[in-house]
C-alpha positions as CSV (number, residue, x, y, z in Angstrom):
1,M,92.1,84.4,129.1
2,D,94.4,82.4,130.9
3,L,97.1,82.7,131.5
4,V,98.0,80.2,129.9
5,Q,97.3,82.0,125.9
6,I,98.6,84.9,127.6
7,A,102.3,83.6,127.5
8,F,101.7,81.5,125.0
9,Y,100.6,85.1,122.7
10,L,103.4,86.7,124.4
11,F,105.8,84.3,123.1
12,A,104.9,84.1,119.3
13,A,105.2,87.9,119.9
14,L,108.7,88.2,120.7
15,A,109.5,85.3,118.3
16,I,107.2,88.2,115.9
17,G,109.5,90.3,116.9
18,S,112.8,88.8,116.9
19,A,111.7,87.7,113.1
20,M,111.7,90.7,111.7
21,A,114.7,91.6,113.8
22,V,116.8,89.5,112.0
23,I,116.3,90.4,108.9
24,S,116.8,94.7,109.5
25,V,119.8,95.1,112.2
26,R,122.8,96.0,109.2
27,N,125.7,93.7,111.3
28,P,125.5,89.4,111.2
29,V,127.0,89.6,114.8
30,H,122.8,90.5,116.2
31,A,121.0,89.4,113.4
32,A,122.3,85.9,114.7
33,L,121.9,86.5,118.5
34,F,118.3,86.9,117.8
35,L,117.4,84.7,115.5
36,V,118.2,82.6,118.6
37,L,115.5,84.3,120.1
38,T,113.5,83.8,117.5
39,F,114.6,79.8,118.0
40,F,114.3,80.7,121.3
41,S,110.3,81.6,121.7
42,I,109.4,79.6,119.3
43,A,110.6,76.6,121.2
44,C,108.4,78.0,124.1
45,T,105.5,78.8,122.1
46,W,105.3,74.6,121.2
47,I,105.6,73.8,124.7
48,V,103.1,75.7,126.0
49,A,101.0,74.1,123.2
50,G,101.9,70.3,124.3
51,A,104.1,69.8,121.7
52,E,107.5,68.9,124.1
53,F,109.4,67.1,121.2
54,L,109.1,69.3,119.2
55,G,110.4,72.3,121.1
56,I,113.1,70.3,122.7
57,A,114.1,68.8,118.6
58,L,114.1,72.9,117.6
59,I,116.5,74.4,120.7
60,L,118.9,71.3,119.7
61,V,119.0,71.4,116.4
62,Y,118.2,74.8,114.9
63,V,120.5,77.1,118.0
64,G,122.9,73.8,118.4
65,A,124.1,73.6,114.8
66,V,122.6,75.8,112.7
67,M,123.1,78.5,114.6
68,V,126.7,77.0,115.3
69,L,126.7,76.5,110.9
70,F,126.2,80.0,111.0
71,L,128.5,81.3,112.6
72,F,131.0,79.6,110.4
73,V,129.3,81.3,107.3
74,V,130.2,84.4,108.9
75,M,134.3,83.2,109.8
76,M,134.3,82.0,106.3
77,L,133.5,85.6,104.8
78,D,135.6,88.6,104.3
79,I,135.2,89.9,107.7
80,D,138.5,92.0,109.1
81,T,138.4,90.4,113.1
82,K,140.6,92.8,113.9
83,L,137.3,95.2,113.8
84,L,135.6,92.4,115.8
85,R,137.4,92.2,118.2
86,Q,137.6,95.6,119.0
87,G,133.4,96.2,118.3
88,F,133.1,93.4,121.1
89,G,131.4,95.9,123.6
90,R,129.2,97.3,120.8
91,Y,127.6,93.2,121.1
92,L,127.5,92.9,124.7
93,P,124.4,94.7,125.3
94,V,122.0,93.6,122.5
95,G,123.9,89.9,123.9
96,V,122.7,90.8,128.0
97,I,118.9,91.7,127.4
98,I,118.6,89.1,125.4
99,A,120.1,86.2,128.0
100,V,117.8,88.1,130.2
101,V,115.1,88.0,128.0
102,M,115.9,84.2,127.8
103,L,116.1,83.8,131.3
104,V,112.7,85.3,131.8
105,E,110.8,83.8,128.9
106,I,111.8,80.4,131.3
107,L,110.5,81.5,133.9
108,T,107.9,82.0,132.4
109,L,107.7,78.5,131.0
110,I,107.9,76.9,133.5
111,G,106.0,78.3,135.8
112,V,102.9,78.2,133.5
113,R,103.6,74.6,133.1
114,A,102.9,74.1,136.3
115,Q,99.3,75.6,136.7
116,M,98.2,75.1,133.0
117,T,95.8,72.5,131.5
118,P,97.3,70.9,128.6
119,F,95.1,72.4,125.2
120,P,93.1,69.7,124.0
121,M,94.7,67.3,122.0
122,N,92.8,65.6,118.8
123,D,90.6,62.3,119.3
124,A,93.4,60.6,117.5
125,V,96.4,61.0,118.8
126,G,94.6,59.7,122.9
127,D,97.3,59.8,125.3
128,V,100.2,58.2,122.7
129,P,103.5,60.8,123.5
130,N,103.4,63.0,120.9
131,T,106.9,62.2,119.9
132,L,105.1,58.1,119.6
133,W,102.6,59.7,117.6
134,L,104.9,61.9,115.9
135,A,106.7,59.1,114.0
136,R,103.2,57.3,113.3
137,A,102.4,59.8,111.9
138,L,104.7,61.1,109.9
139,F,105.9,57.7,108.5
140,T,102.4,57.3,107.0
141,K,100.1,60.4,106.3
142,F,103.0,62.2,104.8
143,T,105.1,59.6,104.0
144,L,105.7,61.0,100.9
145,P,105.8,65.6,102.1
146,F,108.3,64.1,104.0
147,E,110.9,62.6,101.1
148,I,110.1,65.3,98.8
149,A,111.6,67.9,102.0
150,A,114.6,65.3,102.3
151,V,115.5,64.6,98.6
152,I,115.2,69.0,98.1
153,L,117.6,69.4,100.6
154,T,119.8,67.5,100.0
155,V,119.8,68.9,96.5
156,A,120.0,72.0,98.5
157,V,123.6,71.0,100.1
158,I,124.7,70.0,96.8
159,A,124.4,73.0,95.1
160,A,125.7,75.0,98.3
161,V,128.7,73.0,98.4
162,M,129.0,73.2,94.6
163,L,128.2,77.2,94.6
164,T,131.3,77.8,97.0
165,L,133.4,75.7,95.3
166,R,136.4,77.9,94.5
167,R,139.4,76.6,92.2
168,R,143.2,78.8,93.0
169,P,145.6,78.6,91.6
170,G,148.6,77.0,93.7
171,T,146.3,74.1,95.9
172,K,145.5,70.8,95.4
173,H,142.7,69.4,94.3
174,Q,140.5,66.0,94.9
175,N,139.1,64.2,91.7
176,P,137.2,61.9,93.4
177,A,136.2,60.6,89.5
178,E,140.1,59.8,89.3
179,Q,140.3,58.0,92.4
180,V,138.3,55.7,92.0
181,L,139.1,54.6,88.6
182,V,142.8,54.0,90.4
183,R,143.9,49.8,90.6
184,A,146.5,48.9,93.2
185,Q,149.5,48.2,90.9
186,D,148.9,51.5,89.7
187,R,149.9,52.8,93.5
188,L,152.4,49.9,94.9
189,R,155.5,48.8,93.8
190,M,157.4,45.7,94.6
191,V,161.3,46.7,94.9
192,K,163.7,43.3,95.5
193,V,166.7,44.8,97.1
194,E,169.8,43.2,97.6
195,P,171.1,41.3,101.8
196,L,174.1,43.8,102.4
197,R,177.1,42.0,103.1
198,S,178.5,43.7,106.3
199,A,182.5,45.2,105.9
200,A,185.8,42.6,106.9
201,P,187.1,45.1,109.7
202,P,190.6,47.0,108.4
203,G,193.5,44.3,108.6
204,T,192.4,41.1,108.3
205,S,191.7,39.3,105.5
206,S,188.9,37.2,104.0
207,E,190.7,33.8,105.6
208,E,190.7,35.3,109.1
209,S,187.1,36.8,108.7
210,N,185.9,33.4,107.8
211,P,186.7,31.0,109.4
């Protein structure tokens, strides 16, 4: 077993351990931090396996975008922010530990990539970059599963919006059906305004003011 395989199994073990921590810890902030470590460890396994594009995309999309969405969800929950700010010291050790583990993973990944021999690729891939190969495979052989996944994700987004939509009294809401049927003459009215004549100065007659 060479260094590359050891690093691969190490990253995989960290990913599994952090994923178990996500569903086992009770604190939502700790769960979010462990989820970041899970995504990062999986990205390291992909980079070691030779799929650099997938690894970088996982970090950019999931760690950079999905985790922001999770933070918005946590902010929308009925959580006492004063208690969270008071307990900031409790989250600091977990955050520092996860940051150190991620730093160690980065250094290990750099060392492994510097002296590794890439895993044997499929004969159909050849010398084609993995980004180009992934695009060709995704939009040729796996077009139907890709489109089905897109439809499922779209339905999931619409369902999530409908489930979280609440009608609170005293607030204004939009009705897109009524907005589409609105005509311009229903919202715009032309009014003719007569021009105002300037008044004559006091003490002068109308003949003097109009020479």
